[in-house]
GUZAKOL-538105 format. One record per residue (C-alpha): x, y, z. Coordinates in pm, whole numbers, padded with zeros to 5 digits, always signed. Example, Ala and Ser with C-alpha at 12.3 -4.5 7.8 and 13.67 -1.06 7.14 Angstrom:
+01230-00450+00780
+01367-00106+00714
END
This chain:
-04743+11281+03885
-04739+11277+04266
-04513+11499+04477
-04517+11278+04786
-04634+10924+04865
-04649+10715+05180
-04516+10357+05157
-04732+10135+05378
-04478+09855+05405
-04130+09770+05529
-03807+09597+05434
-03681+09550+05082
-04006+09641+04902
-04027+09974+05089
-03668+10049+04984
-03744+09931+04632
-04041+10167+04591
-03849+10454+04748
-03561+10409+04501
-03787+10464+04200
-03956+10759+04371
-03618+10918+04436
-03523+10881+04071
-03853+11044+03967
-03824+11327+04222
-04112+11203+04440
-04069+11242+04817
-04143+10936+05030
-04278+10875+05380
-04182+10552+05557
-04386+10392+05833
-04226+10183+06105
-04310+09971+06406
-04127+09948+06739
-03918+09664+06595
-03822+09867+06287
-03719+10199+06442
-03362+10160+06308
-03452+09967+05992
-03299+10043+05654
-03625+10154+05492
-03672+10418+05762
-03337+10575+05678
-03387+10531+05304
-03706+10740+05280
-03728+11119+05309
-03955+11109+05616
-04066+10843+05862
-04356+10808+06105
-04406+10560+06389
-04726+10356+06362
-04727+10114+06655
-04598+09799+06820
-04377+09526+06681
-04654+09285+06584
-04797+09353+06237
-05151+09380+06374
-05034+09665+06596
-04856+09855+06318
-04845+09761+05950
-05204+09632+05954
-05347+09944+06123
-05518+10082+05814
-05689+10376+05986
-05366+10493+06149
-05168+10462+05826
-05425+10672+05639
-05415+10928+05920
-05035+10948+05892
-05056+10990+05514
-05289+11286+05550
-05084+11434+05832
-04761+11422+05628
-04922+11561+05313
-04886+11243+05105
-05109+11228+04799
-05101+10852+04755
-05020+10528+04935
-04814+10245+04788
-04894+09922+04977
-04599+09714+04853
-04686+09345+04888
-04824+09157+05186
-04989+09341+05475
-05261+09568+05329
-05171+09533+04961
-05472+09314+04875
-05712+09456+05133
-06031+09576+04967
-06140+09780+05271
-05805+09961+05280
-05831+10055+04911
-06181+10191+04973
-06070+10381+05284
-05787+10545+05089
-06035+10669+04828
-06273+10793+05097
-05986+10989+05255
-05896+11154+04924
-05580+10945+04881
-05480+10749+04571
-05429+10378+04636
-05140+10271+04412
-05298+09944+04317
-05610+09802+04154
-05966+09921+04230
-06131+09771+04535
-06375+09584+04311
-06089+09395+04144
-05934+09308+04479
-06273+09181+04593
-06323+08975+04278
-05985+08806+04304
-05959+08801+04686
-06157+08480+04711
-05995+08197+04521
-06328+08021+04480
-06511+08331+04350
-06219+08407+04119
-06239+08056+03970
-06605+08110+03890
-06526+08442+03720
-06245+08286+03519
-06473+08007+03404
-06710+08268+03259
-06414+08439+03090
-06312+08106+02929
-05984+08088+03121
-05883+07718+03172
-05940+07585+03526
-05804+07290+03728
-06079+07040+03820
-06196+07114+04174
-06459+07241+04417
-06481+07619+04468
-06825+07647+04629
-06950+07838+04931
-07079+07534+05120
-06799+07451+05365
-06955+07153+05538
-06660+06916+05614
-06860+06614+05497
-06932+06785+05164
-06567+06883+05121
-06467+06522+05186
-06717+06396+04927
-06587+06645+04673
-06229+06533+04739
-06336+06171+04690
-06508+06269+04363
-06207+06462+04227
-05969+06180+04318
-05657+06183+04535
-05415+06342+04570
-05601+06670+04620
-05482+07011+04731
-05662+07196+05010
-05613+07573+04981
-05732+07866+05190
-05978+08053+04971
-05845+08390+05086
-05485+08270+05095
-05153+08342+04932
-04781+08299+04985
-04813+07924+05036
-04998+07963+05365
-05306+07751+05432
-05219+07474+05185
-05195+07096+05229
-05161+06808+04987
-05391+06522+05091
-05284+06181+04962
-05583+05979+05082
-05926+06006+05237
-05791+05883+05572
-05575+06197+05601
-05845+06441+05490
-06001+06536+05825
-05672+06623+05998
-05545+06816+05694
-05869+07014+05669
-05853+07113+06037
-05492+07226+05998
-05564+07431+05683
-05861+07600+05849
-05655+07694+06156
-05374+07836+05944
-05620+08018+05716
-05791+08180+06013
-05458+08288+06164
-05321+08426+05837
-05627+08571+05665
-05910+08578+05919
-06115+08348+05693
-06126+07967+05719
-06295+07895+05384
-06111+07642+05169
-06127+07509+04816
-06039+07162+04692
-05846+07100+04371
-05694+06808+04188
-05324+06797+04272
-05117+06767+03956
-04821+06536+04014
-04545+06716+03819
-04677+07065+03755
-04486+07380+03673
-04583+07710+03831
-04581+07976+03560
-04714+08326+03612
-04784+08613+03375
-04717+08977+03465
-05007+09194+03349
-05052+09570+03355
-05364+09774+03286
-05442+10147+03291
-05756+10358+03328
-05771+10415+02950
-05868+10058+02864
-05519+09935+02778
-05392+09603+02913
-05068+09420+02829
-04871+09120+02949
-04499+09154+03021
-04429+08787+02953
-04388+08504+03200
-04193+08396+03506
-04125+08036+03603
-04168+07996+03979
-04170+07616+03997
-03890+07575+04252
-04068+07591+04589
-04053+07471+04947
-04368+07455+05161
-04553+07596+04856
-04342+07911+04878
-04110+08021+04599
-03734+07985+04630
-03603+08060+04281
-03773+08246+03998
-03666+08305+03642
-03778+08480+03327
-03849+08382+03061
-03970+08029+03141
-03737+07762+02999
-03885+07573+02706
-04164+07824+02649
-04276+07840+02286
-04396+08165+02132
-04735+08007+02069
-04784+07905+02433
-04646+08237+02559
-04905+08420+02353
-05184+08187+02466
-05097+08228+02836
-05047+08603+02797
-05382+08649+02626
-05554+08433+02890
-05397+08651+03162
-05514+08970+02992
-05863+08821+02962
-05857+08746+03335
-05755+09104+03415
-06019+09255+03188
-06287+09030+03339
-06254+09216+03670
-06188+09567+03535
-05827+09553+03650
-05599+09858+03679
-05228+09856+03771
-04979+09573+03821
-05109+09221+03867
-04995+08864+03830
-05203+08581+03690
-05069+08249+03815
-05108+07927+03618
-05034+07566+03695
-04891+07399+03385
-04849+07035+03288
-04530+06907+03131
-04718+06873+02800
-04780+07249+02789
-05144+07255+02898
-05215+07516+03164
-05484+07610+03415
-05570+07929+03603
-05467+07910+03967
-05512+08259+04112
-05451+08628+04051
-05237+08837+04284
-05366+09193+04281
-05034+09355+04366
-04670+09371+04270
-04501+09033+04320
-04183+08960+04517
-04029+08824+04197
-04106+09127+03977
-03732+09209+03931
-03675+08924+03684
-03943+09074+03460
-03776+09414+03491
-03439+09265+03400
-03557+09104+03075
-03785+09389+02962
-03580+09689+03072
-03888+09839+03239
-03930+09976+03592
-04261+09828+03707
-04284+10054+04009
-04261+10354+03777
-04540+10201+03569
-04748+10166+03887
-04696+10531+03977
-04779+10656+03628
-05093+10444+03599
-05210+10550+03946
-05159+10914+03841
-05392+10858+03547
-05134+10824+03271
-05161+10559+02997
-04929+10257+02989
-04579+10356+02873
-04567+10083+02602
-04801+09878+02386
-04789+09500+02359
-04609+09524+02024
-04334+09742+02176
-04245+09498+02456
-03946+09270+02398
-03756+08999+02588
-03383+09061+02628
-03173+08781+02779
-03250+08572+03086
-03285+08659+03455
-03284+08457+03779
-03386+08560+04130
-03278+08377+04446
-03449+08465+04773
-03191+08486+05051
-03375+08379+05365
-03283+08358+05732
-03382+07995+05765
-03237+07651+05820
-03292+07426+05515
-03159+07127+05712
-03433+07175+05971
-03736+07181+05741
-03659+07541+05636
-03762+07677+05974
-03702+08054+06000
-03399+08177+06193
-03380+08492+06402
-03077+08690+06508
-02843+08973+06416
-02658+09005+06086
-02319+09025+06253
-02130+09004+05925
-02268+09068+05575
-02071+09077+05251
-02234+09072+04909
-02111+09064+04549
-02073+09399+04368
-02423+09491+04251
-02673+09769+04200
-02946+09830+04453
-03265+09836+04245
-03214+10055+03934
-03034+10366+03830
-03211+10530+03540
-03232+10278+03259
-02951+10056+03391
-03137+09730+03453
-02841+09495+03473
-02588+09674+03694
-02224+09574+03746
-02163+09231+03593
-02538+09177+03556
-02606+09153+03931
-02876+09335+04127
-02959+09311+04499
-03289+09423+04650
-03239+09432+05027
-03405+09584+05328
-03134+09507+05583
-02773+09602+05655
-02493+09453+05860
-02589+09492+06225
-02965+09470+06161
-03175+09202+06328
-03411+08949+06170
-03698+08940+06417
-03974+08682+06464
-04240+08940+06379
-04202+08952+06000
-04097+08751+05695
-03737+08624+05735
-03617+08742+05393
-03272+08902+05397
-03254+09002+05032
-03334+08913+04674
-03030+08832+04460
-03107+08888+04092
-02878+08817+03797
-02903+08874+03422
-02728+08700+03134
-02759+08701+02760
-02898+08346+02792
-02989+08100+03070
-02643+07940+03085
-02475+08276+03141
-02733+08375+03402
-02679+08044+03585
-02301+08090+03589
-02345+08442+03722
-02585+08324+03993
-02341+08055+04111
-02063+08313+04131
-02283+08568+04311
-02405+08316+04571
-02045+08213+04643
-01974+08578+04726
-02277+08620+04955
-02146+08587+05312
-02370+08603+05620
-02278+08543+05985
-02512+08562+06282
-02796+08333+06185
-02877+08039+05962
-02938+08112+05593
-03029+07920+05280
-02728+08045+05079
-02545+07710+05071
-02871+07534+04981
-02927+07778+04694
-02575+07707+04569
-02650+07334+04558
-02986+07403+04396
-02860+07613+04104
-02573+07365+04051
-02799+07059+04050
-02850+06874+03724
-03229+06908+03750
-03216+07285+03765
-02930+07323+03518
-03120+07119+03260
-03451+07294+03339
-03618+06971+03451
-03860+07185+03648
-04171+07117+03853
-04297+07215+04198
-04159+06891+04345
-03801+06951+04227
-03664+06992+04579
-03830+06676+04710
-03727+06476+04401
-03363+06576+04445
-03345+06551+04823
-03024+06345+04830
-02840+06597+04612
-02975+06907+04783
-02940+06783+05143
-02609+06596+05149
-02431+06503+05473
-02188+06771+05596
-01870+06775+05389
-01547+06709+05579
-01327+07006+05662
-01034+07006+05422
-00681+07138+05457
-00766+07472+05290
-01042+07553+05540
-00822+07457+05835
-00530+07660+05701
-00747+07971+05664
-00878+07932+06021
-00525+07887+06158
-00406+08193+05965
-00693+08400+06109
-00616+08278+06462
-00247+08371+06429
-00340+08709+06283
-00572+08780+06576
-00306+08683+06828
-00047+08907+06657
-00285+09203+06661
-00368+09148+07028
+00003+09134+07118
+00073+09457+06932
-00211+09630+07112
-00086+09514+07453
+00286+09574+07390
+00459+09891+07508
+00709+09866+07221
+00525+09800+06896
+00853+09703+06723
+00962+09447+06982
+01017+09093+06843
+00815+08966+07139
+00500+09110+06979
+00527+08854+06699
+00322+08537+06729
+00369+08208+06552
+00598+07917+06632
+00936+08047+06512
+01213+08012+06770
+01579+08123+06767
+01823+07835+06703
+01553+07571+06686
+01204+07464+06594
+00877+07474+06781
+00552+07287+06764
+00207+07411+06856
-00103+07196+06896
-00434+07357+06796
-00783+07221+06832
-01108+07332+06664
-01464+07218+06709
-01678+07156+06400
-02028+07051+06494
-01978+06747+06716
-01631+06678+06577
-01297+06781+06726
-01030+06869+06469
-00665+06846+06579
-00403+07053+06397
-00027+07077+06444
+00179+07378+06338
+00555+07314+06333
+00814+07579+06253
+01190+07595+06223
+01430+07855+06090
+01344+07774+05729
+00968+07724+05711
+00642+07631+05884
+00450+07308+05829
+00082+07246+05890
-00021+06892+05982
-00388+06792+05971
-00575+06465+05910
-00254+06275+05830
-00154+06540+05576
+00144+06773+05599
+00196+07084+05387
+00424+07391+05394
+00237+07683+05546
+00263+08057+05482
-00008+08321+05497
-00094+08687+05447
-00388+08854+05620
-00556+09185+05555
-00887+09287+05712
-01024+08934+05718
-00910+08864+05362
-00661+08577+05385
-00431+08395+05144
-00245+08078+05240
+00027+07892+05053
+00029+07516+05105
+00320+07417+04887
+00178+07356+04541
-00172+07464+04655
-00302+07808+04734
-00626+07904+04905
-00800+08237+04935
-01094+08326+05153
-01251+08553+05408
-01262+08472+05777
-01491+08655+06014
-01405+08599+06379
-01699+08612+06619
-01573+08542+06970
-01408+08201+06951
-01589+08103+06631
-01403+08139+06303
-01642+08167+06008
-01442+08061+05703
-01570+08145+05354
-01380+07964+05082
-01474+07858+04729
-01844+07910+04797
-01841+07721+05126
-01909+07855+05475
-01757+07651+05759
-01789+07754+06124
-01496+07637+06338
-01478+07702+06711
-01130+07740+06856
-01099+07524+07166
-00862+07733+07374
-00665+07497+07601
-00644+07770+07865
-01019+07822+07879
-01232+07616+08117
-01559+07543+07948
-01839+07417+08166
-02019+07100+08076
-02332+07149+07876
-02655+07042+08032
-02794+06724+07885
-03112+06775+07689
-03233+06425+07782
-03605+06397+07741
-03675+06761+07664
-03867+06878+07360
-03774+07235+07275
-03911+07509+07049
-03725+07512+06715
-03798+07887+06681
-03984+08169+06859
-04362+08142+06827
-04700+08086+06988
-04857+07759+07105
-05186+07712+06918
-05275+07352+07003
-05179+07095+07267
-05279+06736+07192
-05155+06570+07512
-05153+06615+07887
-04924+06505+08167
-04930+06127+08186
-05027+06072+07820
-04875+05762+07661
-04772+05827+07300
-04604+05646+07011
-04311+05767+06805
-04417+06043+06563
-04743+06124+06742
-04826+06499+06736
-04784+06652+07082
-04813+07025+07032
-04853+07275+06746
-04670+07608+06730
-04739+07900+06500
-04452+08122+06388
-04450+08370+06100
-04805+08250+06016
-04688+07892+05957
-04775+07590+06169
-04504+07360+06309
-04595+07033+06479
-04382+06900+06765
-04391+06521+06752
-04288+06244+06991
-03927+06139+06926
-03999+05783+07043
-04258+05572+07222
-04299+05704+07575
-04489+05911+07829
-04539+06288+07848
-04443+06367+08207
-04518+06741+08193
-04667+07004+07957
-04500+07338+08021
-04698+07572+07792
-05066+07618+07715
-05256+07736+07409
-05198+08105+07336
-04866+08132+07519
-04556+08277+07348
-04236+08073+07362
-03876+08162+07288
-03648+07963+07059
-03499+07672+07252
-03760+07685+07531
-03855+07346+07674
-04214+07276+07573
-04275+06933+07725
-04092+06681+07941
-04086+06336+07787
-03976+05995+07910
-03897+05735+07648
-03981+05370+07702
END
């Protein structure tokens, strides 16, 4: 076994690998960019070395520099994690040339599976079922169009060297083919440096099921069962679970054996994932093979009781697989929810900012020995802490929330409870969306396919719920608590009755008018007190009011109702967490003089930080509603800025290649 390894990655996967190494007594070396100098993975490892600038190309993709740092620190091997250099054939070869062990498959296997089209041809020879499509080398646009016409619409255009949902477009008709092809090629070039694409028949209600495989250098290869990854947005996974609901033993064995055949066809070694697209009738087709550890590997660990990172280390050190196929068993059910800094109500665009407040349910971080389930069956894999920033340079994942139950119903109940206890302030997240998703009838009944989110749009994207009495009462209690604490700090005599806030008055009652902003709404609240009790009046409702506050944890009594929640105060914004809901209320202080906000009029602004990669108009262009005006790239995804109405572009403020900040005005537009 190794004494020291370098982890050529960042965030939660770097912490995840380091946790297993620590348990096995292996020292770890972290690498970090300018943006990650204070990151959690840097502190978590035994050593850390700086490798360059904030952009990935200046740091985490600098293969030569990473290898140099590994040799300089005395590391014997490099674990690439996932993303970045994990599926880079040249990096695997360079590690070997430098006398370092690459903790991953041989370069030949990466090469064989690195091209989706070449992989399909290999799988065809290995008798692995394939989706009808075109996987050839000829990339003439006219030929690709003819092949799409032959296959029949809808078709799926995919970057041949792609992964992670990048470089993919569904094309519904021949009329849309040319524009979709150009977009896929641009995104493929930006993400993978290769604009080759393949064309496949798009199945209308498919499930995305993948098989975890593992092979060693002694000729052994096993499958550790399946994961269902059907719930996706923008072709990227949102929720994963293991085992797949409705999977029969016969189909599990057939898919597992097909995955092992795929791995053996390329002489695979280490952890890999063979991804299949499956019809509702149970038929399945090879989609691709990921030659690395997957983001969703924890659900496999939770149901098998195995540490897959430990398996990687042992196989890379030349040891045989720890278990045979006959020794592997499924125990219970596991779900993984990816907690992202993103705004589901704005097309899931990534969000950047600082984690000003972070509270999570009681859980284990990764694994401790053989304890796979942790307190109450909850595990959190995270690479950030409260106070850390989510930057525009990397993937916006905050954490992976993983739960285990003896069956799917128990796991679902545990996931709902865990999400309700996951509190984030400082940026937009998908936590509330995930709560709606796991509570939806479609997901609860396992009516799964890759279009689940689109099919259930009305349920998953409801209009904002009104603010009820409980939320208002918690915000008022937090406001009064803050005022009391401020008075005590300022008072010379801490025991003086004048340090007490509230509306109580000697020999009489008092009334206080409070006002909160909630989005574009203004919420008026009245708090009336006399010598006997206080009353809260809101939205034509009146209720007795009493509260206790302790470190942001608040309880309010409203007569026959009680409410409990946490309130995090950030300036004049009161973030109320109650019964799984997060409501942000801004106190409108009557003594403050807020300036009038500038009208946004005909401005079109950047929804997130990024780079302009295409401009379709110029000053004076007349456009119709919905016409594409400009394309931005952020986090390797393209985002098109479209005309909000018929009108004229009066000014273009940024050119191709320029970086823009979130909220920056991109164009000036005059509607007709």
